[in-house]
C-alpha positions as CSV (number, residue, x, y, z in Angstrom):
1,M,-39.3,42.9,-32.2
2,N,-36.0,43.0,-30.3
3,R,-33.6,40.5,-32.0
4,K,-30.5,41.6,-30.3
5,T,-28.0,38.8,-30.4
6,M,-24.4,38.1,-29.3
7,L,-21.8,35.9,-31.0
8,G,-18.9,34.2,-29.4
9,G,-18.0,31.6,-26.9
10,M,-19.4,28.0,-27.0
11,N,-21.5,25.5,-25.0
12,R,-22.2,23.9,-21.5
13,R,-21.4,21.8,-18.4
14,N,-22.1,18.2,-17.3
15,F,-24.4,19.6,-14.7
16,L,-25.8,17.2,-12.1
17,G,-29.4,16.0,-12.8
18,L,-30.2,16.6,-9.2
19,G,-29.2,20.2,-9.3
20,V,-32.8,21.3,-9.9
21,A,-34.2,19.7,-6.8
22,A,-31.1,20.8,-4.8
23,S,-31.8,24.4,-5.6
24,A,-35.2,24.2,-3.9
25,A,-33.8,22.2,-1.0
26,A,-31.0,24.6,-0.4
27,I,-33.3,27.4,0.7
28,A,-35.9,25.2,2.4
29,P,-36.3,25.5,6.2
30,R,-34.9,22.7,8.3
31,W,-38.3,21.1,9.0
32,I,-38.6,20.2,5.3
33,A,-35.0,19.5,4.5
34,A,-35.3,15.8,4.8
35,Q,-38.1,15.7,2.2
36,S,-36.1,18.0,0.0
37,A,-33.0,15.7,0.1
38,A,-35.1,12.7,-0.8
39,S,-36.7,14.5,-3.7
40,A,-33.2,15.5,-5.0
41,E,-32.2,11.8,-4.8
42,Q,-35.2,10.8,-6.9
43,A,-34.4,13.6,-9.4
44,A,-30.9,12.2,-9.9
45,K,-32.0,8.7,-10.8
46,P,-32.9,9.3,-14.4
47,H,-29.5,10.8,-14.9
48,D,-27.8,7.5,-14.0
49,G,-29.6,5.7,-16.8
50,A,-29.4,8.4,-19.5
51,A,-26.7,6.7,-21.5
52,S,-28.7,3.5,-22.1
53,A,-32.3,4.9,-22.1
54,P,-33.9,5.0,-25.6
55,V,-35.3,8.2,-27.1
56,K,-38.9,7.9,-28.0
57,T,-40.0,9.9,-31.1
58,T,-43.5,11.1,-32.0
59,K,-44.3,12.9,-35.2
60,L,-46.0,16.2,-34.7
61,Y,-45.9,17.6,-38.3
62,D,-44.3,16.7,-41.6
63,N,-40.8,17.5,-40.4
64,L,-41.2,18.1,-36.7
65,Y,-40.9,15.5,-33.9
66,L,-41.2,15.2,-30.2
67,L,-38.2,13.4,-28.6
68,Q,-38.5,12.0,-25.1
69,G,-35.8,10.4,-23.1
70,T,-34.6,10.7,-19.4
71,G,-34.3,14.5,-19.3
72,G,-36.6,17.2,-20.4
73,N,-38.8,17.0,-23.5
74,M,-37.0,17.7,-26.8
75,A,-38.2,18.6,-30.3
76,L,-36.5,18.1,-33.6
77,Q,-37.2,19.9,-36.9
78,T,-35.5,18.3,-40.0
79,G,-35.0,19.6,-43.5
80,P,-32.6,20.9,-46.1
81,D,-31.4,23.8,-43.9
82,G,-30.1,21.4,-41.3
83,N,-31.6,19.9,-38.2
84,L,-32.9,22.1,-35.4
85,L,-33.1,20.5,-31.9
86,I,-34.7,22.0,-28.9
87,D,-33.0,21.0,-25.6
88,A,-30.4,18.3,-25.2
89,S,-31.2,16.2,-22.1
90,Y,-28.3,14.9,-20.0
91,A,-24.8,14.6,-21.3
92,P,-24.8,10.8,-21.4
93,A,-27.9,10.8,-23.6
94,V,-26.1,12.5,-26.5
95,P,-25.3,9.2,-28.4
96,S,-29.0,8.2,-28.1
97,I,-30.1,11.6,-29.3
98,R,-27.8,11.5,-32.3
99,E,-29.1,8.0,-33.1
100,A,-32.7,9.3,-33.0
101,I,-31.8,12.2,-35.3
102,A,-30.0,9.9,-37.7
103,A,-33.0,7.7,-37.9
104,L,-35.4,10.6,-38.6
105,A,-33.1,12.5,-41.0
106,P,-30.6,10.1,-42.5
107,D,-29.6,12.5,-45.3
108,S,-29.0,15.6,-43.2
109,T,-27.0,14.6,-40.2
110,S,-23.8,16.1,-41.7
111,A,-25.5,19.5,-42.3
112,P,-24.9,22.3,-39.7
113,G,-27.5,22.1,-36.9
114,F,-29.1,24.5,-34.5
115,L,-29.7,23.7,-30.8
116,I,-32.0,25.9,-28.8
117,N,-32.1,25.7,-25.0
118,T,-35.4,26.5,-23.2
119,H,-33.5,27.3,-20.0
120,W,-30.3,26.5,-18.2
121,H,-31.0,23.3,-16.1
122,G,-28.9,20.3,-16.7
123,D,-31.7,17.9,-17.7
124,H,-32.2,20.3,-20.7
125,T,-28.6,21.4,-21.4
126,G,-26.4,18.6,-20.2
127,G,-25.9,17.5,-23.8
128,N,-24.9,20.9,-25.1
129,E,-21.2,20.2,-25.3
130,G,-21.7,16.9,-27.1
131,M,-24.2,18.3,-29.6
132,H,-21.9,21.3,-30.2
133,A,-19.1,18.9,-30.9
134,A,-21.4,17.3,-33.5
135,G,-21.8,20.6,-35.3
136,F,-24.7,22.3,-33.6
137,T,-24.8,26.0,-32.9
138,I,-26.5,26.8,-29.6
139,F,-29.1,29.5,-29.2
140,A,-30.5,30.6,-25.8
141,H,-31.5,33.5,-23.7
142,R,-28.6,35.7,-22.6
143,Q,-29.1,34.7,-18.9
144,T,-28.7,31.0,-19.9
145,R,-25.2,31.7,-21.1
146,E,-24.5,33.7,-18.0
147,R,-25.5,30.8,-15.7
148,L,-23.7,28.1,-17.7
149,S,-20.5,30.1,-17.9
150,T,-20.3,30.9,-14.2
151,P,-20.2,28.7,-11.0
152,Q,-23.6,27.8,-9.5
153,T,-23.8,26.9,-5.8
154,M,-25.8,23.9,-4.7
155,Q,-26.1,24.7,-0.9
156,L,-27.9,21.4,0.0
157,F,-24.8,19.5,-0.9
158,H,-22.4,22.2,0.3
159,R,-20.9,22.2,-3.2
160,T,-20.2,24.8,-5.8
161,M,-20.4,23.5,-9.3
162,P,-17.7,25.0,-11.7
163,A,-18.7,26.8,-14.8
164,S,-19.5,24.6,-17.8
165,P,-16.8,24.0,-20.3
166,A,-16.7,26.7,-23.0
167,G,-17.9,24.1,-25.6
168,A,-21.3,24.0,-23.7
169,W,-22.1,27.7,-23.7
170,P,-24.7,29.2,-26.1
171,Q,-23.0,31.0,-29.0
172,I,-25.9,33.1,-30.0
173,V,-28.1,34.8,-27.4
174,F,-31.0,37.2,-27.3
175,D,-32.7,39.3,-24.7
176,D,-36.4,39.5,-25.5
177,N,-37.4,38.0,-28.9
178,L,-35.7,36.3,-31.8
179,S,-37.2,35.1,-35.2
180,I,-35.7,32.3,-37.2
181,W,-36.7,31.0,-40.6
182,R,-35.7,27.4,-41.2
183,N,-36.8,24.3,-43.1
184,G,-39.9,25.9,-44.5
185,D,-41.2,27.3,-41.2
186,S,-40.9,30.5,-39.2
187,L,-40.1,30.3,-35.5
188,D,-40.6,32.8,-32.8
189,L,-38.4,32.6,-29.7
190,A,-39.4,34.8,-26.7
191,H,-38.3,35.2,-23.2
192,F,-40.7,34.7,-20.3
193,A,-40.2,37.0,-17.5
194,P,-38.6,35.0,-14.6
195,A,-40.9,32.0,-14.0
196,H,-39.4,28.6,-13.5
197,T,-36.0,30.3,-13.7
198,D,-34.8,33.6,-15.0
199,T,-33.7,32.0,-18.3
200,D,-37.0,30.5,-19.6
201,I,-38.0,30.9,-23.3
202,F,-40.7,29.5,-25.6
203,I,-40.3,28.4,-29.2
204,Y,-43.4,28.6,-31.5
205,F,-43.4,26.9,-35.0
206,H,-46.0,28.9,-37.0
207,Q,-46.5,26.5,-39.9
208,A,-46.5,23.3,-37.8
209,D,-48.5,25.1,-35.0
210,V,-46.3,23.6,-32.3
211,L,-45.3,25.5,-29.1
212,H,-42.5,24.3,-26.8
213,V,-42.7,26.0,-23.4
214,G,-40.0,24.3,-21.5
215,D,-40.3,23.9,-17.7
216,I,-42.9,26.6,-17.2
217,W,-45.2,23.5,-17.6
218,F,-44.9,20.2,-15.9
219,N,-47.8,18.3,-17.5
220,G,-49.4,16.0,-15.0
221,T,-46.7,16.3,-12.3
222,C,-46.1,18.6,-9.4
223,P,-44.0,21.5,-10.9
224,F,-40.6,22.7,-9.6
225,I,-40.0,26.4,-9.3
226,D,-36.3,27.2,-9.0
227,E,-36.4,30.2,-6.6
228,G,-32.6,30.1,-6.4
229,S,-32.6,31.0,-10.2
230,G,-35.2,33.8,-9.9
231,G,-38.3,31.6,-10.2
232,S,-41.6,32.4,-8.5
233,I,-45.2,31.3,-8.4
234,G,-46.3,34.7,-9.8
235,G,-43.8,34.3,-12.7
236,M,-45.0,30.8,-13.5
237,I,-48.6,32.0,-13.7
238,R,-47.7,35.0,-15.9
239,A,-45.6,32.7,-18.1
240,G,-48.6,30.4,-18.5
241,E,-50.8,33.4,-19.5
242,K,-48.2,34.4,-22.1
243,A,-48.0,30.9,-23.6
244,L,-51.8,30.7,-23.7
245,A,-52.0,34.0,-25.6
246,V,-49.7,32.5,-28.3
247,A,-51.4,29.1,-28.5
248,H,-54.5,28.3,-30.6
249,D,-57.1,25.7,-29.8
250,S,-55.3,23.5,-32.4
251,T,-51.8,24.1,-31.1
252,K,-49.7,21.1,-29.9
253,I,-47.9,22.2,-26.8
254,I,-44.7,20.5,-25.6
255,P,-44.2,20.8,-21.8
256,G,-40.8,20.6,-20.2
257,H,-41.8,17.3,-18.7
258,G,-44.8,15.0,-19.2
259,P,-46.9,14.2,-22.2
260,L,-47.7,16.4,-25.2
261,G,-50.6,18.7,-24.4
262,S,-53.2,21.1,-25.7
263,K,-54.2,24.7,-24.9
264,S,-57.0,23.4,-22.7
265,D,-54.5,21.2,-20.8
266,L,-52.2,24.2,-20.2
267,K,-55.2,26.2,-19.1
268,K,-56.1,23.7,-16.4
269,Y,-52.5,23.7,-15.1
270,H,-52.4,27.5,-15.1
271,D,-55.7,27.6,-13.2
272,M,-54.4,25.1,-10.7
273,L,-51.3,27.2,-10.0
274,S,-53.5,30.3,-9.6
275,V,-55.8,28.6,-7.0
276,I,-52.8,27.4,-5.0
277,R,-51.2,30.9,-5.1
278,D,-54.4,32.5,-3.9
279,K,-54.9,30.0,-1.1
280,V,-51.3,30.2,0.2
281,A,-51.4,34.0,-0.1
282,A,-54.5,34.1,2.1
283,L,-52.9,31.9,4.7
284,K,-49.7,34.0,4.7
285,S,-51.5,37.3,4.9
286,G,-53.5,35.8,7.8
287,G,-50.4,35.3,9.8
288,A,-49.7,31.6,9.0
289,S,-46.1,30.5,9.0
290,E,-44.7,28.5,6.1
291,E,-45.0,25.3,8.2
292,E,-48.5,26.1,9.1
293,A,-49.5,26.9,5.6
294,V,-48.1,23.6,4.3
295,A,-49.9,21.7,7.1
296,K,-53.2,23.2,5.8
297,K,-52.8,21.2,2.6
298,P,-53.9,24.0,0.2
299,M,-53.1,21.8,-2.8
300,A,-55.3,18.9,-1.5
301,E,-58.0,19.2,-4.2
302,F,-55.3,18.8,-6.9
303,S,-53.2,16.0,-5.3
304,A,-54.7,13.1,-7.2
305,N,-53.7,14.6,-10.6
306,W,-50.7,16.7,-9.9
307,S,-48.6,15.2,-7.0
308,R,-46.6,12.8,-9.1
309,G,-42.9,13.5,-10.0
310,F,-39.8,14.2,-7.9
311,M,-41.5,17.1,-6.3
312,N,-44.4,16.8,-3.9
313,E,-47.2,19.1,-2.8
314,D,-45.5,20.1,0.5
315,L,-42.4,21.2,-1.3
316,L,-44.4,23.1,-3.9
317,V,-46.5,24.9,-1.2
318,G,-43.4,25.9,0.6
319,I,-41.9,27.4,-2.6
320,V,-45.2,29.2,-3.3
321,Y,-45.2,30.7,0.2
322,R,-41.6,31.9,-0.1
323,T,-42.0,33.4,-3.5
324,L,-45.3,35.3,-3.1
């Protein structure tokens, strides 16, 4: 197992919550730009209330919890080795996250903590700087550090975001795989090939039998694939296959967004993406333009269960078409 790591630097930027949707909109054709802008506006709304929104906690194992607020789903492992947090929501949510941690682990909040980023987007890493200031060392894939430490252009808004402050960069990075032993459990961290982005990883807790897969899974909502960060429909499908190979029937799986799920739930999502990919590929190979492919509504059979969220089926089909 490749456990190549790099030390040095520190944490992350106050990145706009709407940056995720903006990435998709930036490379969308003009006929869909208005929809894309509206979706970006919706994506930004949770960021506005992040400072006051409570963090909901759900116990998954003796010392492992699901934390849900305005940003992406988080997880917290407590114990004598110090708290381990997966993802850090938006920057304004840091006080609420710290309150939730203090309530679950009142005797360990002063111990050094670990923070693991599943990928680089701001609804998962916006709180990096604040959590690092609270004593957390940040782990992530090497490409996450690269993206957080360099400017990222949001073309939809004709704006280039500056690099995150140094206190927000991951201090320990890996390329393919990393193993961690902490608080009575062994954790496997592994990089997905580019899927939702080119920075995605999963974290599997062996003893607790809990798997956090980040944004390769939007449970119950229309997924976003950040083609501007190397994402693609094929990559999402392959990432799902990799996660399914790790999971057992009993595994609790934490998606990047949406409720806690199971292996069978992830399989349904994977199959849905595969069907859409195949339908759009057939339309494209038959000569259909992107606009024509979207008009055919290849996602119609899934709309009732998967069209919620800041994305919509037309936007997703367009991304699928462009990333085949």
